[in-house]
Backbone as a ProteinNet text record, in pm:
[ID]
protein_1_A
[PRIMARY]
MKLAADHVKVKVPATSANLGPGFDALGLALNFSDELEVRALGSEHVEVEIEGEGAGEVPGDERHLVVKTIRRALDHVGAPQVGLHLRAKNRIPHGRGMGSSAAAVVAGLMAAKGLIADPDALNSEVLLNLATQLEGHPDNAAPALRGGATVAWMTTHDSPAAVNLEIHPGLEPTIIVPTVRLSTHRARGVLPIAVPHANASFNAGRAALLVHALANDPDLLFDATEDKLHQEYRAPVMQQTWALVSGLRERGIAATVSGAGPTVLVLDRADNAPIVEQEIARVLDASEVARTLVDEETGTVTRVDWRVIRPGFDHLGAQYEQL
[TERTIARY]
1675.4	1683.7	1679.1	1743.1	1686.7	1654.9	1590.1	1537.1	1638.5	1675.9	1807.4	1730.8	1630.4	1570.4	1424.5	1346	1210.8	1144.8	1210.7	1152.7	1191.7	1128.9	1120.7	1042.3	1064.2	1009.8	1030.5	915.9	904.4	833.7	873.3	809.7	804.9	673.4	669.5	591	609.3	538.1	424.1	322.5	238.9	253	199	215.1	103.3	158.5	109.4	128.9	17.6	80.7	-14.5	32	-16.7	54.8	16.9	50.9	-0.2	-152.3	-183.5	-177	-46.1	-50.5	-9.4	132.5	153	136.4	-14.6	-75.1	-11.4	-42.6	30.3	188.3	246.9	391.6	464.1	381.8	472.7	409.2	509	466.8	557.3	529.9	605.6	543.5	670.9	625.3	605.2	538.7	488.7	524.9	571.8	645.4	519.9	454.1	392.6	343.5	376.2	385.6	350.5	312	270.1	358.2	333.3	473	403.2	495	458.3	578.2	539.8	589	554.4	679	664.5	756.4	677.5	739.2	673.1	795.1	787.8	799.6	683.6	608.2	691.6	716.8	725.2	593.1	489.5	338.6	335.5	172.3	124.1	65.2	37.8	-53.8	-23.9	-149.3	-188.6	-246.9	-130.5	-227.8	-235.5	-309.3	-288.2	-369.4	-272.8	-346.7	-307.6	-436.2	-460.1	-468.2	-381.9	-406	-417.6	-513	-533.3	-627.1	-576.3	-686.1	-690	-793.3	-840.3	-858	-874.2	-888.8	-1074.5	-1047.6	-1172.1	-1241.8	-1184.5	-1221.8	-1116	-1019.5	-939.3	-932.2	-897.5	-859.5	-801.2	-795.6	-694.1	-643.9	-592.1	-553.6	-481.7	-470.5	-403.2	-442.6	-545.4	-591.2	-545.6	-483.8	-457.6	-371.8	-342.8	-243.8	-88.3	-51.2	84.5	117.8	23.5	51.8	52.7	-21.6	0.3	147.4	164.3	283.6	413.6	415.1	541.5	550.7	401.1	375	477.6	427.9	469.8	613	663.8	815.9	895.8	851.8	936.7	935.3	817.2	827.4	920.5	942.5	1024.1	1149.9	1202.3	1333.7	1379.9	1245.3	1243.6	1297.5	1240.9	1236.9	1151.5	1109.8	999	881.6	789.6	720.7	666.7	590.2	612.7	483.8	444.4	327.9	389.3	270.2	338.6	227.9	313.8	242.2	296.4	148.5	168.2	97.2	181.4	159.7	103.7	33.8	52.2	-5.3	57.1	4.4	-6.6	-151.2	-199.4	-189.3	-140.6	-146.6	-212.5	-214	-233.2	-387.6	-454.9	-570.3	-597.6	-702.8	-736.9	-874.1	-825.8	-937.8	-1008.7	-825.6	-827.6	-715.9	-673.9	-554.4	-410.6	-390.3	-296.5	-163	-220.9	-86	-157.1	-244.6	-255	-202.7	-278.3	-226.7	-93.1	-53.3	92.1	213	142.2	232.6	213.7	87.3	83.9	182	134.4	238.7	405.5	434.7	570	581.6	514.6	564.2	611.6	498.7	538.4	654.4	666.6	845.8	944.1	901.7	1029.6	1060.8	925.3	938.8	992	930.9	1038.3	1169.7	1256	1350.8	1434.3	1361.5	1470.4	1417.5	1402.1	1326.6	1448.3	1479	1558.9	1706.1	1824.3	1938.7	2034.6	1963.1	2007.8	1948.3	1936	1863.7	1888.6	1980	2024.8	1898.5	1837.7	1768.7	1650.5	1653.8	1533.5	1586.2	1650.4	1703.1	1602.7	1649.4	1529.2	1492.2	1561.3	1473.8	1369.5	1413.8	1323	1166.9	1209.1	1149.2	1045.8	1036.4	970.4	864.5	980.2	860.3	770.6	846.9	701.6	617.1	638.4	550.1	451.1	479.7	381.8	333.5	347.8	307.9	178.2	199.2	94.7	-8.1	76.5	-18.7	-96.6	-21.8	-60.6	6.2	57.6	153.4	238.8	353.7	418.2	434.6	336.1	352.2	343.9	305.8	298.6	382.2	404.7	504.8	641.1	669.5	804.2	839.9	758	819.9	818.4	694.8	730	832.2	909.4	1006.2	1146.1	1145.7	1259.1	1226	1149.3	1136.5	1123.4	1138.3	1117.8	989.9	1060.6	965.3	1054.1	935.2	983.4	900.1	963.8	875.3	905.8	814.7	841.5	756.8	800.3	773.5	768.7	695.9	699.9	811.8	908.9	1021.6	949.4	1035.5	1004.4	966.9	1027.2	1051.5	968.8	869	731.8	754	908.4	924	904.8	903.6	937.5	1043.2	1059.2	1166.6	1111.5	1188.3	1190.4	1314.3	1317.7	1422.5	1378	1469.2	1420.6	1433.2	1344.2	1362.2	1385	1461.5	1519.7	1383.5	1369.7	1275.5	1345.5	1244.7	1310.1	1330	1433.6	1439.4	1321.7	1279.3	1171.5	1015.5	987.3	861.2	833.2	715.2	628.8	475.5	460.2	309.1	262.5	47.2	-4.1	-134.1	-180.5	-314.7	-416	-502.4	-646.6	-740.1	-744.6	-811.9	-980.6	-1081.6	-1168.1	-1218.3	-1316.3	-1393.3	-1479.2	-1477.7	-1547.7	-1437.3	-1470.8	-1350.8	-1394.9	-1274.4	-1349	-1254.2	-1296.9	-1204.9	-1155	-1011.8	-955.8	-1016.9	-1084.9	-1152.8	-1272.5	-1346.7	-1412.3	-1398.7	-1297.9	-1209.8	-1177.4	-1106.6	-1044.3	-1155	-1270.4	-1374.5	-1447.9	-1417.6	-1510	-1371.2	-1282.9	-1176.2	-1221.8	-1217.8	-1231.2	-1108.8	-1169.5	-1087.8	-965.8	-991.6	-902.6	-955.7	-862.8	-837.4	-784.6	-860	-848.8	-653.9	-617.6	-457.6	-435.6	-520.8	-475.4	-443.6	-523.4	-541.7	-374	-369.6	-256.6	-106.3	-144.9	-6.7	4.5	-97.1	-117.2	-32.6	-60.2	-64.4	114.1	172.2	282.4	373	357.8	427.1	412.8	309.5	277.5	349.5	355	452.1	585.4	643.5	789.8	778.9	743.7	707.6	713.2	658.6	616.8	759.2	838.2	974.9	1073	1064	1180.3	1097	945.7	903.4	939	925.1	982.4	1089.6	1185.9	1302.1	1403.2	1339.8	1429.6	1328.8	1156.6	1115.7	973.7	960.8	798.7	690.9	748.6	647.2	575.5	638.6	570.2	517.8	481.3	371.9	238.6	173.2	60.2	7.3	94.6	85.8	137.2	212.3	290	192.1	91.3	1.3	-146	-159.4	-257.9	-273.7	-409.7	-427.3	-562.4	-542.5	-660.9	-665.7	-621.3	-619.9	-759.3	-743.1	-806.7	-918.6	-812	-908.9	-1063.2	-1109.3	-1183.9	-1312	-1248.3	-1380.6	-1384.3	-1314.5	-1339.8	-1481.3	-1444.4	-1543.7	-1641.7	-1721.2	-1874	-1842.3	-1761.7	-1771.6	-1673	-1624.8	-1580.5	-1620.3	-1768.7	-1798.5	-1707.6	-1710.6	-1650.8	-1501.3	-1449.2	-1292.3	-1306.8	-1351.1	-1323.5	-1388.7	-1467.7	-1525.6	-1411.6	-1316.6	-1222.3	-1094.3	-1077.6	-960.4	-979.8	-1117.1	-1177.5	-1134.2	-1170.3	-1187.3	-1063.5	-966	-806.1	-772.4	-796.5	-700	-779.9	-911.7	-975.3	-887.7	-846.8	-762.2	-599.1	-578.3	-420	-358.7	-400	-314.1	-310.6	-175.1	-192.4	-228.9	-371.9	-402.1	-454.1	-427	-419.6	-546.9	-581.9	-621.8	-527.8	-516	-377.5	-456.7	-357.4	-424.1	-500.8	-621.1	-768.6	-825.7	-814	-869.1	-902.9	-1020.3	-1042.8	-974.7	-891.9	-803.1	-693.5	-689.2	-629.1	-513.9	-410.8	-275.4	-281.4	-169.5	-135.9	25.7	89.1	214.8	253.5	364.3	353.6	481.1	533.4	639.1	587.6	669.1	668.2	651.8	681.7	651.7	543	466.9	321.3	207.6	234.6	183.7	51.4	73.9	-76.3	-165	-113.8	-190.4	-295.9	-188	-281.1	-365.5	-324	-437.9	-555.5	-500.3	-632.3	-748.2	-672.5	-772.6	-865.6	-770.8	-833.9	-967	-990.6	-1049.8	-1159.9	-1121.9	-1231	-1294	-1220.1	-1290	-1414.2	-1386.6	-1449.7	-1572	-1585.7	-1650	-1784.4	-1750.2	-1836.1	-1847.2	-1826.8	-1860	-1937.5	-2068.1	-2144.3	-2121.3	-2083.2	-2045.4	-1977.1	-1837.2	-1721.3	-1723	-1883.1	-1915	-2029.4	-2057.7	-2167.1	-2198.3	-2207.9	-2218.1	-2361.9	-2415.9	-2558.2	-2581.5	-2605.7	-2663	-2707.1	-2660.2	-2744.8	-2883.2	-2845.2	-2987.7	-3096.7	-3018.5	-3121.1	-3164	-3069.2	-3076.9	-3046.7	-2991.3	-2944.6	-2817	-2814.4	-2727.6	-2644.1	-2515.6	-2400.2	-2265.3	-2276.9	-2140.1	-2023.7	-1947.2	-1806.2	-1688.4	-1620.4	-1561.6	-1384	-1307.6	-1176	-1074.7	-998.1	-858.2	-685	-643.8	-524.5	-419.9	-358.1	-175	-74.1	35.5	132.1	243.9	262.1	351.3	476.6	509.1	681.9	668.9	822.4	840.7	888.1	885.1	983.8	1088.1	1213.1	1323.4	1377.5	1345.5	1448	1345.1	1197.8	1147.4	1119.4	1049.5	1041.4	1192.2	1202.7	1278.3	1237.9	1348.5	1340.5	1419.8	1438.1	1477.2	1492.7	1596.9	1595	1608.6	1483.5	1514.2	1554.5
-1408.6	-1461.4	-1564.5	-1683.4	-1812.1	-1777.4	-1903.1	-1899	-2007	-1921.5	-2021.4	-2079.1	-2058	-2141.4	-2157.1	-2254.5	-2303.9	-2337	-2268.7	-2219.4	-2096.1	-2010.3	-1911.6	-1852.9	-1774	-1718.4	-1631.9	-1590	-1406.8	-1349	-1238.9	-1175.8	-1022.5	-936.7	-820.9	-772.8	-653.3	-618	-534.5	-472.9	-360.7	-250.3	-153.5	-38.3	71.9	184.3	280.5	404.7	449	584	721.8	833.1	973.3	1017.9	941.8	981.2	1108.1	1154.5	1278.7	1351.9	1450.1	1539.7	1508.5	1382.2	1378.6	1299.5	1302.5	1264	1236.9	1062.3	1012.6	1017.4	1053.9	1094.4	1030.5	1038.8	997.9	823.9	756	587.7	512.3	450.5	342.6	204.8	140.7	4.6	-53.3	-167.4	-188	-322.2	-370.3	-472.6	-648.4	-624.8	-749.1	-782	-889.3	-960.5	-1032.5	-1032.5	-1136	-1259.3	-1340.1	-1437.9	-1500.8	-1539.2	-1611.3	-1744.3	-1850.5	-1952.2	-1985.2	-1961.4	-1977.3	-2078.9	-2180.4	-2278.5	-2285.6	-2269.3	-2277.6	-2438.4	-2452.3	-2605.6	-2622.3	-2727.5	-2773	-2749.5	-2756.5	-2727.8	-2644.2	-2572.9	-2502.4	-2420.2	-2544.4	-2528.7	-2398.3	-2336.1	-2253.2	-2308	-2272.6	-2297	-2237.8	-2142.9	-2061.2	-2115.4	-2136.2	-2165.8	-2044.1	-2020.1	-1908.4	-1884.3	-1879.8	-1889	-1751.3	-1727.2	-1594.4	-1488.7	-1391.2	-1264.6	-1320.8	-1301	-1322.6	-1440.2	-1601.3	-1717.5	-1700.2	-1790.8	-1791.4	-1683.8	-1605.9	-1474.4	-1455.6	-1379.4	-1392.7	-1526.1	-1486.7	-1568.8	-1682.9	-1795.8	-1883.2	-1938.9	-1805.2	-1890	-1754.2	-1756.6	-1663.7	-1548	-1508.9	-1396.3	-1320.3	-1415.1	-1349.4	-1233.5	-1152.9	-1047.1	-1068.2	-1153.8	-1186.9	-1284.4	-1356.1	-1429.2	-1331	-1253.2	-1150	-1063.9	-1024.1	-941.6	-1015.2	-1161.2	-1282.8	-1226.9	-1266.4	-1249.7	-1111.3	-1011.5	-868.3	-883	-929.5	-919	-1013.1	-1144.9	-1181.6	-1197.6	-1086.2	-1058.6	-954.6	-875.5	-738.6	-768	-898	-910.5	-1033.8	-1065.4	-1166	-1326	-1332.4	-1483	-1553.8	-1700.5	-1757.5	-1771.9	-1786.2	-1828.6	-1926.5	-1957.9	-2102.6	-2092.8	-2238.4	-2268.4	-2226.9	-2221.9	-2159.9	-2204.2	-2218.3	-2270.3	-2163.5	-2125.2	-1998.3	-2076	-2042.5	-2081.6	-1961.9	-1902.4	-1734.2	-1762.2	-1710.7	-1658.5	-1505.8	-1525.2	-1345.6	-1256.3	-1184.7	-1126.6	-972.5	-963.5	-781.5	-765.7	-732	-725	-642.8	-693.8	-639.8	-540.6	-445.1	-321.1	-212.2	-232.2	-128.4	-22.6	-8.6	95.6	76.2	-44.8	-132.4	-147.5	-139.1	-168.8	-313.6	-386.1	-545.3	-537.9	-450.5	-512.8	-464.9	-376.6	-321.2	-465.9	-465	-580.6	-706	-754.4	-823.4	-811.8	-695.1	-657.7	-664.4	-617.7	-617.7	-794.9	-835.6	-1006.4	-1067.2	-1028.4	-1079.4	-1040.8	-931.9	-869.3	-923.3	-971.3	-997.7	-1175.2	-1234.1	-1381.4	-1386.1	-1336.8	-1312.5	-1299.6	-1186.2	-1144.2	-1277.2	-1356.6	-1473.9	-1577.5	-1608.1	-1726.7	-1679	-1530.4	-1547.7	-1553.9	-1571.6	-1578	-1465.2	-1340.6	-1263.7	-1107.6	-1134.9	-1081.6	-923.1	-882.4	-757.8	-689.9	-756.8	-723.3	-622.4	-711.2	-653	-552	-440.9	-377.2	-302.3	-214	-133.2	-39.2	39.5	114.5	74.8	-65.7	-147.1	-152.1	-237.1	-298.3	-163.7	-57.6	46.5	121.6	127.5	146.7	59.8	-102.8	-191	-168.4	-172.7	-155.9	-60.6	88.8	199.1	152.3	116	125.5	19	-88.4	-136.4	-130.8	-56.1	42.4	187.3	238.2	359.8	460.5	475.9	570	471.9	558.8	477.5	499.6	552.8	603.5	464.6	365.7	224	150.3	93.4	22.4	59.5	218.8	249.4	185.1	219	114.1	-14.8	-65.5	-217.7	-269.9	-197.5	-234.5	-202.5	-97.8	-45.8	-37.8	-46.2	-72.8	53.3	95.5	211.2	313.8	404	557.5	615.1	627.7	703.6	830.4	893	974.9	954.4	940.1	892.3	996.3	1022	1076	1083.8	1138.4	1101.6	1226.2	1214	1294.3	1345.7	1460.7	1512.2	1448.2	1330.3	1232.9	1079.2	1140.6	1075	910.9	923.4	787.2	775.8	687.4	711.6	680.5	747.4	810.8	775.1	720.8	734.3	742.1	813.7	779.6	754.6	678	642.3	782.7	821.8	908.6	879.3	940.6	900.6	892.3	735	771.9	749.6	833.9	821.3	725.2	683.4	525.7	532.4	605.8	635.2	643.9	625.8	641.1	489.9	494.9	355.3	381.9	306.9	303.2	238.3	287.6	197.4	178.1	102.5	41	28.8	66.2	60.1	-4.5	-108.4	-207.3	-225.5	-154.4	-181.9	-366	-377.7	-481.1	-454	-339.9	-278.7	-268.8	-306.8	-235.3	-117.5	-52.5	7.9	40	37.6	49.1	168.4	174.7	259.3	349.6	260.6	360.3	432.9	367.4	511.5	571.9	577.9	664.1	777.5	780.5	858.2	912.1	837	886.5	1020.5	1018	1145.3	1303.4	1239	1413.1	1470.5	1622.8	1718	1693	1799.8	1803.9	1900.9	2023.6	2146.2	2164.2	2196.4	2250.4	2381.5	2463.2	2596.8	2594.3	2739.1	2719.3	2725.4	2795.3	2823.3	2679.4	2562.5	2442	2375.2	2354.8	2321.3	2398.6	2502.6	2583.5	2519.5	2463.7	2428	2281	2192.6	2095.2	2077.1	2159.8	2185.4	2217.7	2302.9	2319.9	2208.8	2134.2	2037.4	1907.9	1896.3	1762.2	1821.9	1901.3	1927.4	1899.5	1959.1	1942.8	1783.7	1732.1	1579	1519.9	1555.2	1500.7	1488.3	1602.4	1663.4	1582	1586	1507.7	1338.3	1319.3	1162.5	1111.7	1198.3	1182.2	1256.8	1336.2	1451.2	1431.1	1514.8	1555.9	1463.6	1363.6	1301.5	1367.7	1482.8	1566.5	1674.4	1706	1782	1684.1	1619.4	1475.3	1555.4	1587.9	1636.3	1696.1	1846.9	1929.9	1893.3	1803	1751.5	1641.6	1638.9	1521.4	1596	1722.2	1798.3	1735.7	1778.6	1739.1	1854.3	1900.2	1972.9	1907.8	1787.6	1790.4	1680.3	1564.3	1455.1	1390	1403.5	1314.2	1371.1	1486.3	1559.9	1546.5	1535.1	1505.6	1358.4	1271.9	1093.3	1055	1202.3	1146.4	1086.3	1152.2	1082.5	936.1	862.6	726.1	618.7	721.3	630.9	719.7	736.7	804.7	726	626.5	521.7	555.9	569.4	624.7	786.7	830.8	995.1	1016.6	993.5	952.2	949.6	831.3	794.6	893.1	934.5	959.8	1146.9	1203.9	1333.5	1290.9	1210.3	1184.6	1199.8	1137.3	1107.5	1243.9	1310.7	1435.9	1558.2	1534.2	1624.5	1600.2	1456.1	1447.8	1432.6	1500.1	1527.5	1452.1	1339.6	1212.5	1196.1	1207.3	1231	1107.3	1091.2	1030.7	1052	938.1	1025.2	851.2	901.8	783.3	709.5	574.8	523.4	469.9	572.5	509.5	594.9	531	543.9	513.7	422	407.4	277	247.2	254.4	274.1	171.1	199.1	314.5	352.8	440.8	426.7	535.3	507.9	640.3	573	681.4	652.9	785.8	769.5	881.2	796.3	847	814.7	813.2	781.3	653.2	581.8	397.1	420.4	484.7	536.9	581.2	642.5	654.9	565.9	454.7	345.1	324.3	304.2	309.9	417.1	555.1	653.5	590.4	600.9	559.7	476.1	372.3	277.5	299.6	388.1	433.6	526.5	593.2	706.8	653.4	540.7	463.4	433.6	365.6	279.5	379.2	501.9	607.2	680.7	681.7	742.4	662.7	470.9	404.4	403.9	359.7	390.9	505	604.3	767.7	764.8	660.9	731.3	643.8	649.6	551.7	516.2	669.5	686.1	579.9	576.4	504	330.4	313.3	156.6	147.4	221.1	127	213.3	76.8	74.1	88.2	162.5	192.5	149.7	39.6	27.2	143.3	191.7	302	272.1	182.1	67.8	32	-62.2	-153.1	-85.4	2.1	91.3	-45.8	-96	-241.8	-211.2	-245.3	-174	-276.8	-256.3	-338.4	-289.5	-381.5	-307.4	-325.4	-222.7	-224.5	-227	-336.9	-381	-303.2	-311.9	-263	-337	-330.5	-441.5	-295.3	-338.4	-205.9	-336.3	-284.2	-351.4	-223.6	-315.4	-187.2	-296.3	-317.5	-401.7	-351	-223.4	-142.7	-125.7	-71.1	-24.2	-166.8	-181.8	-280.9	-199.4	-244.7	-176.4	-220.1	-353.8	-438.1	-398.8	-419.9	-384.4	-565.2	-529.4	-662.5	-758.6	-934.8	-984.6	-1096.6	-1188.7	-1303.8	-1383.8	-1524.7	-1608.3	-1724.8	-1790.9	-1921.7	-2024.9	-2122.7	-2252.6	-2404.6
-2346.3	-2206.2	-2165.1	-2137	-2060.8	-1893.5	-1888.1	-1759	-1703.2	-1552.9	-1519.3	-1352.1	-1318.9	-1206.4	-1234.2	-1161	-1169.2	-1049.9	-941.6	-831.4	-740.2	-703.5	-661.6	-517.7	-415.1	-315.5	-301.8	-253.4	-281.5	-152.2	-122.3	27.1	-10.8	-22.6	-57.8	76	118.8	257.1	190.2	274.6	274	254.4	202	220.3	238.3	278	328.9	235.4	150.3	96.4	109.6	62.2	84.1	215.7	327.3	457.1	514.1	425.3	486.1	363.1	346.6	255	140.3	139.7	-10.3	-76.9	-164	-223.4	-353.5	-387	-513.4	-458.8	-344.3	-355.6	-281.3	-144.6	6.9	24.9	71	145.5	196.3	275.8	345.3	326.1	381.4	373.7	530.5	555.5	685.7	716.4	844.2	839	865.3	765.8	716.5	603.1	515.6	398.8	349.5	234.4	144.6	107.6	107.9	70.8	-52.3	-173.9	-288.6	-297	-345.9	-430.4	-567.3	-652.1	-751	-867.3	-948.5	-978.2	-1166.1	-1178.1	-1325.8	-1448.3	-1460.8	-1503.9	-1662.1	-1733.1	-1861.4	-1974.9	-1893.6	-1928.9	-1970.5	-2053.4	-2009.5	-1923.3	-1845.8	-1717	-1601.8	-1595	-1506.3	-1358.5	-1245	-1131.7	-1020.9	-952.5	-813.7	-690.9	-593	-442.7	-359.5	-304.3	-203	-117.8	40.2	154.9	216.5	297	381.6	254.9	266.4	219.8	56.4	5.6	-120.6	-171.6	-90.5	-101.3	-114.1	-268.1	-286.3	-378.7	-391.2	-461.9	-582.7	-561.9	-686.2	-799.9	-899.5	-1009	-966.3	-1029.7	-990.4	-1163	-1266.6	-1346.3	-1426.5	-1539.9	-1633.7	-1582.8	-1513.3	-1477.5	-1396.8	-1278.2	-1143.5	-1186.3	-1113.4	-1118.9	-1103.8	-1053.1	-1037.9	-1146.7	-1196.8	-1297.8	-1442.3	-1462.1	-1553.5	-1569.1	-1443.1	-1419.9	-1458.8	-1419.9	-1462.7	-1625.7	-1661	-1788.6	-1868.9	-1802.1	-1867.5	-1849.4	-1736.4	-1685	-1814.5	-1838.7	-1912.2	-2050.5	-2080	-2229.9	-2226.8	-2169.5	-2140	-2182.2	-2084.3	-2095.3	-2209.5	-2253.7	-2391.3	-2340.7	-2229.2	-2194.9	-2245.7	-2229.5	-2279.3	-2175	-2218.4	-2161.5	-2092.9	-1953.2	-1905.7	-1828.9	-1808.7	-1703.7	-1596.1	-1493.9	-1378.5	-1247.5	-1148.2	-1008	-899.9	-867.6	-789.9	-646.8	-509.6	-422.9	-324	-289.4	-197.5	-53.6	28.7	175.1	174.2	150.1	164.7	278.1	334.8	473	465.8	372.4	294.4	265.8	354.8	328.2	194.5	97.2	-21.1	40	-80.1	-92.4	56.4	98.8	241.5	251.2	135.5	118.2	134.1	163.2	219.3	104	-40.5	-127.4	-182.1	-177.5	-225.9	-359.9	-424.2	-544.9	-632.6	-568.8	-585.7	-536.3	-400	-393	-462.8	-537.5	-606.6	-729.2	-777.1	-892.4	-883.4	-759.3	-704.3	-700.5	-629.7	-630	-786	-858.1	-996.3	-1079	-1023.1	-1101	-1000.1	-893.3	-840.9	-821.5	-842.2	-937.3	-1068.3	-1135.7	-1283.5	-1264.4	-1163	-1165.4	-1115.2	-1004	-969.6	-1098	-1178.4	-1289.4	-1397.9	-1447.9	-1526.1	-1497.4	-1631.4	-1646.6	-1568.7	-1618.6	-1566.9	-1481.5	-1354.5	-1287.1	-1270.6	-1373.5	-1396.1	-1475.9	-1542.1	-1683.3	-1636.9	-1497.9	-1398.9	-1294.3	-1275.9	-1184.2	-1135.9	-1064.7	-972	-1017.3	-1127.6	-1236.1	-1325.2	-1411.4	-1476	-1388	-1277.1	-1240	-1154.7	-1091.3	-1086.7	-1233.3	-1335.6	-1420.1	-1466.1	-1479.9	-1502.4	-1399	-1257.9	-1165.1	-1215.8	-1208.1	-1253.3	-1372.7	-1462.5	-1608.6	-1545.7	-1479.2	-1415.3	-1309.2	-1251.7	-1141.8	-1135.5	-1209	-1284.4	-1178.2	-1092.9	-997.3	-927.6	-857.9	-855.5	-646	-580.9	-450.2	-357.1	-379.4	-336.9	-390.2	-526.2	-597.5	-506.7	-506.3	-462.3	-311	-215.3	-107.4	-71.7	-122.9	-181.3	-212.5	-307.8	-393.8	-300.7	-230.5	-178.1	-46.3	42.2	175	222.9	386.6	439.3	403.3	431.9	381.8	222.3	140.8	15.4	-34.8	-143.3	-213	-385.9	-456.4	-578.9	-665.6	-767.1	-871.7	-1029.1	-1132.6	-1285.8	-1318.3	-1383.9	-1411.7	-1573.3	-1595.2	-1707.1	-1841.5	-1823.8	-1958.3	-1902	-1823.1	-1797.4	-1776.8	-1682.4	-1626	-1450.2	-1400.5	-1263.7	-1167.9	-1085.2	-1014.7	-859.6	-748.8	-648.4	-564.7	-425.9	-341	-210.4	-107.7	42.6	75.4	209.1	319.3	442	511.4	642.4	744.7	865.7	953.2	1098.9	1171.7	1296.9	1361.7	1425	1506.2	1615	1665.4	1767	1746.6	1564.9	1534.7	1496.7	1520.3	1480.3	1403.6	1297.7	1274.2	1333.7	1351.8	1390	1304.8	1240.1	1132.4	1195.3	1167.6	1227.6	1068.8	1091.8	984.1	973.9	894.2	884.3	854.1	882.7	798.2	682.6	611.3	512.4	412.7	301	185.4	96.9	26.8	-74.6	-215.5	-270.6	-414.9	-460.9	-482.3	-491.7	-639.2	-731.9	-845.5	-784.9	-704.8	-641.4	-557.5	-454.9	-360.3	-460.4	-582.4	-701.3	-793.7	-783.7	-831.9	-793.1	-668.1	-558	-604.2	-641.9	-650.1	-738.8	-671.5	-762.1	-939.6	-1042.3	-1115.1	-1080.3	-991.7	-974.1	-828.9	-768.1	-623.7	-619.2	-509.7	-483.4	-480.5	-519.7	-490	-380.4	-260.3	-114.3	-73.1	-145.8	-62.1	-109.9	-241.7	-304.4	-231.9	-203.5	-138.9	-11.1	82.7	214.4	195.8	108.9	112	55.3	-11.5	-29.4	74.8	117.4	289.6	392.8	385.2	514.8	498.8	324.5	274.3	299	262.4	325.4	468.8	571.5	677.5	704	656.3	683.5	681.5	554.3	531.9	671.6	684.6	880.5	945.8	964.1	1090.8	1079.1	993.7	985	1015.6	971.8	991.7	1115.1	1168.3	1282	1403.8	1373	1478.4	1464.8	1526.6	1540.6	1617	1710.9	1742.8	1670.6	1517.3	1452.2	1364.5	1385.1	1279.1	1275.5	1389.1	1400.2	1289.2	1313.3	1167	1021.6	1058.5	927.4	863.3	884.9	862.9	810.1	770.3	780.9	614.5	579.2	435.1	396.3	270.2	207.6	123.6	-5.2	-131.4	-151	-28.7	-111	-10.7	157.3	257.5	249.9	263.9	298.2	187.6	75.1	-39.7	-88.6	-8.9	-10.2	112.8	228.6	302.6	292.2	155.8	172.3	144.5	92.2	45.3	140.3	249	391.8	461.3	528	656.4	809.6	773.8	911.4	957.7	800.5	805.7	858.7	806.6	854.6	997.3	1014.2	1171.9	1251.6	1265.1	1321.2	1294.5	1175.4	1166.8	1224.5	1203.3	1278	1400.7	1431.4	1601.3	1698.9	1607.3	1626	1669.6	1556	1529.9	1639.9	1657.5	1750	1896.6	1908.3	2050.2	2028.6	1933.7	1892.9	1868.5	1772.4	1741.8	1543.3	1504.8	1409.4	1281.4	1301.6	1179.2	1045.6	969.7	808	746.3	606.7	565.2	500	529	462.4	258.2	227.2	74.8	44.4	-54	-55.3	14.9	143.5	231.9	219.5	328.5	411	539.5	549.3	688	718.9	835.4	891.2	959.4	936.4	941	1083.7	1161.4	1299.9	1296.2	1279.3	1316.8	1410.2	1480.6	1620.9	1691.5	1813.1	1883.1	1958.3	1926.9	1987.4	2126.1	2214.1	2357.5	2388	2293.1	2312.3	2256.9	2241.6	2175.7	2268.9	2399.8	2511.8	2506.5	2437.9	2462.1	2301	2233.5	2101.3	2110.1	2129.3	2124.9	2249.3	2348.7	2433.6	2357.8	2300.2	2237.8	2103.2	2028.1	1918.5	1990.5	2108.7	2142.3	2240.3	2251.8	2317.5	2159.3	2115.7	1970.9	1912.6	1898.3	1840	1927.3	2047.9	2171.1	2150.2	2112	2086.3	1970.2	1902.5	1737.7	1666.9	1681.1	1582.9	1469.2	1416.7	1252.8	1273.7	1296.9	1284.5	1272.3	1358.3	1389.4	1265.6	1183.9	1141.3	970.7	888.7	768.6	746.2	625.1	588.1	430.1	375.1	255.3	202.1	89.1	37.5	-52.1	-112.9	-179.9	-83.8	12.2	68.1	218.7	279.4	402.8	489.7	481.9	568.3	628.1	790.2	864	890.9	857	940	992.4	1092.8	1195	1177	1172.4	1133.7	1246.5	1223.4	1368.2	1323	1363	1330	1425.5	1331.5	1387.2	1399.3	1517.1	1550.4	1531.1	1448.5	1435.6	1464.8	1517.2	1556.7	1443.6	1321.9	1238.3	1261.5	1293.7	1260.5	1119.3	1051.3	936.7	871.3	754.3	696.7	590.9	619.5	559.5	488.2	414.4	317.3	175.8	189	43.5	20.6	-109.7	-176.4	-181.8	-124.2	-168.9	-223	-299.5	-365.2	-327.4	-326.3	-333.2	-433.5	-499	-540.1	-467.7	-490.6	-387.5	-501.3
[MASK]
+++++++++++++++++++++++++++++++++++++++++++++++++++++++++++++++++++++++++++++++++++++++++++++++++++++++++++++++++++++++++++++++++++++++++++++++++++++++++++++++++++++++++++++++++++++++++++++++++++++++++++++++++++++++++++++++++++++++++++++++++++++++++++++++++++++++++++++++++++++++++++++++++++++++++++++++++++++++++++++++++++

């Protein structure tokens, strides 16, 4: 496989996974994105420039996740490895449960697709497979690649697959992003190995209802976003998030933990936006827990601020352009 381009621009949306009961299966793409320009160099030099999220924190060399993903994709299609110059404008918050690592992986895959002579060698099936190998599961990768809302699963042959779900035109997401982070590894570490059969049955019903509510009846979203598999188990490591989710649900708002947290996702009709924002403000004003982080080792108290964003849905998914 030859390289056919040396300058590619990539855009990948933020994502929110689980949506309450759809643990490791349901996800949706949000209309704000990371943007990346990749140049192939004649030398072996690698340089990474970051603007926005992750600047001064993520590696600026071969260890960068986008670089490693490009390498993996080029090897997969038998294309030569080259030096790389990456310039990224990151908008997706890191460590907040909004698919930042999936976005980096998908960005690297799309960059490789734009560089090679035969883009079909990295078709949608191959892209999802590679992204899942690198991510571990496809719930964020699927909406990042495809846009909209998706359900993803592993087939009997242990390969990832995904389909898009319909989204009601009157539905709009709200995300409430805290200043604190939480690693996905830590959030998964508190989950039990087994759960009661009744809880599994409950979530199966709610996940099925959620598919219907997303497409046809947003008035059912409050019931459809109930969960008994993962959110309460994670509450001890994200007390601020759980206080906000619980407080909003007590007021009839369809709030869930976004991915592994600590961001909160609300799904509601667009014309209910003023009510949703009013209730968010009321819960945050009333809940000291949602506003306070206490370091378990030092006892240091840090104020937690929250940013409310209404980004809309991204219906296109990851895009690339040869420059």
